[in-house]
N, C-alpha and C positions, 0 to 999 in steps of 0.2 A: 496615467491613463491616456489612451489614444482613441479618438472618436473617428468613425469611418468617414464622416463628411468634412474632415479637416482639409484645408486647402494646400498645406505645404507638401511639396513633392516628396520630401523625406519620409513623412508619415504615411503617405499613400503607398510609397514603395515598400515600406516595412509591412504594412497591412497586407498588400498584395502578395508579398513573398511568403508570409506566414500562412495565409489562406490557401495559396497555391500549393505550398508544402504539405499542408494538412489534407487537401483534396487529392493529392497524388499518392497518399498512403493506401496501399492495397490490402494490408492485413486486416482481418476481421477484428472488430472491436466488441468488447463486453462492457456495457455501461453499468455502473453500480450506484446505488443510492447512498448518499452521505448526508450528514447533518448540514443544515443551511449555514451554520456557524463556520464551517470550513471555508466556503466561498467568501462569506462576509469578511473573515479574517484576512484572506489573501487580497481582497479588493482594497484593503487599507495599505497595501504595499509595505508590509512589515519587514524589518531587517533581522528579527529574531523571533523565536517561538517559545512559549512556556510549555514544556513537555508534560507538565501536570494537568494541563488543560486538554480535554479530549479532542476538541475541534482543531486546536493548533498542533497537537501531536499527530493527528490524522493527516493534516496538511503536509507535515514533514515526511510522513510515511509515503504518501503519494509521490511527492517530489523525489524521494529516495528511490522508489521503484522505477521511476522514469529515467533516473540516472544510471541504473544498472545496465549492463551489457545484455544483448539479446540472449546469449547463452545462459546468463544467470536468471533471466526471466522467461525461459522457454516453457516452463510449466506454470507460469503465473496465471491463476484463474480469478484472482480477486479484482483485477482492474483491466488488464489489456492482454492482447494476444502476442505471440512471439515476435521479436524483432521490431515491434512497433515503436515509433517515436511520438506517439500520442496516447493519452489516457483520457477516456470520456467518462464523466460522472454525472449523475443526476442528484440534485439536492432535494431535501425533504420538502422544500417549499415550491417545487415544480420547475426550478431552473436547470438547464443543462450547461455544462462547462467542459471545455477541452484543455488539457494540459499538453502543450506542444514543445518539443525540444528541437531547435533548428540545428543546422550543420555546424554551427560554431559552439554548440553546447548550451546556448542560452535558453531559458525556459520562459514561456509566456502562457497566460491564462486567457482563453477566449470565452466571453460570456455575452450573450445577446448582441452579437455583432461588434463587440468592442474588445480590443486587444489590451491586456494589462501585463506589462513586464513583471516578472518575479525578481525581487531584489537579489543580487548575487550573494549578499551576506546570508540570506535565508537558504539559498542553494548550497552554499558551503557548509552551513549547519547540518543540512540533510546528508551531505557527503560524510561529514564527521560522524554522524549517528550511524550510518551504514558501516563505517570502518570499525567503530566501537562494538557493534553487534557481531561482526565477523570475528573480531579478536576474542570476544567473550565466548563465542561458540568453540573456537579452537582451544581455549583454556579449559572449558568444561569437558571437552573430549579427553583431555589428559587426566582430569580428576574424576572421571565418571565412576559412579557407583549407584546401583538401583535403589530407589527409595520405595520400600514396600508399603502398599496401602493396606491397612488392616480393617477397613470398614466394608460394607456391602458394595459390590460392584457387579456390573453386567458381564464384562469379559476383559481380558488383557489383550493388548495389541501393540503395534508400532506404526510408524509412518509408512506410507507406500514407498517403494523404491524410487530413487532418482527424482525426488521432488524438485530439486534445483533452486529452491528459494528458502528464505527463513519462514518457518511455520510458527505463527504467533498464537500463544495461548491468551485469549482475550477475557477481560473481566465480564463482559456481557456477550450474548450471542448475536453480535453485529459487527460488521467490518469497520465501523467508525469507533468502536469501543477501544479504549486503551489496552495495551497488552502488558502482561506481567512476566512472561517467560518466553524464550525462543526454544522450541522443541528440537532436540537432536535426533538424528536418524536412529541411534541405538537406544533412545529412551523407551522404557516400558510405560505404556499409556493405559490407565485403568478407565474404562468407559463406565460412567456412573448413571447417565440418563440419555436415552435416545428419543425422547418425546418430540424434540425439535429435529426434524429430518435434515435440516441444513447444517446446524451446529450441534455437536454432541457436548454434553457436560462431562468433563474428564478430570482425572487427577494424574499429575506427572511431576516427579522430582519435588514433592512437597507443596505443589501449587494446585489449586482447583480453579477451573475456568472453562472456557468454551473454545472449541476448535472446529474448523470445517470438516464435516464428516467425509468429504471426498478425499481428504488427505490421509485417512486412516485405512489400514488393511481391514478387510471384512472379517467378521467372526468365522472361524473355520468349523 
């Protein structure tokens, strides 16, 4: 943890560099609400995450999104705008935090004027998770076969073209919820419930869950 009123020149220079870097970002930001547990987890400076824990898995997701290139994140609507090296989130207990990646690729968390470095071990874990998700998507493309839904549904659809990111089917209609499947472009999606305008309940490839409605083609 680095406190802003520390006297060492090294710490002052680090803080000034990060805050200047953050202030110079001109891309528009979309702040999102997450559980307070995500920030509390990262403030402990962990070196690994339990992927079965929703808060810890969400922390890895956010770090992974920040590590992606601008082209991979150009349609990212859940956290930040295209090309940005900063992700702004609001926690459920009223705190705001910024995830910042500097020019050396190191990631820091800024909360209430305090800079917290993210352990490199946790960053590497997020990188590994990104790599595994990409490999799994490629494998599923080769083995693809539609899983037909035999229950009642509203309509069938697919993802909108050129989404450019991994679209996650989540257990609950919330960005902080754990995901159970990454939807492919060619997957047939059965829309089961549209009562929540932001997240639709859907069935896809044997899984039932929730996906952002903005990622789905509209009913024709």
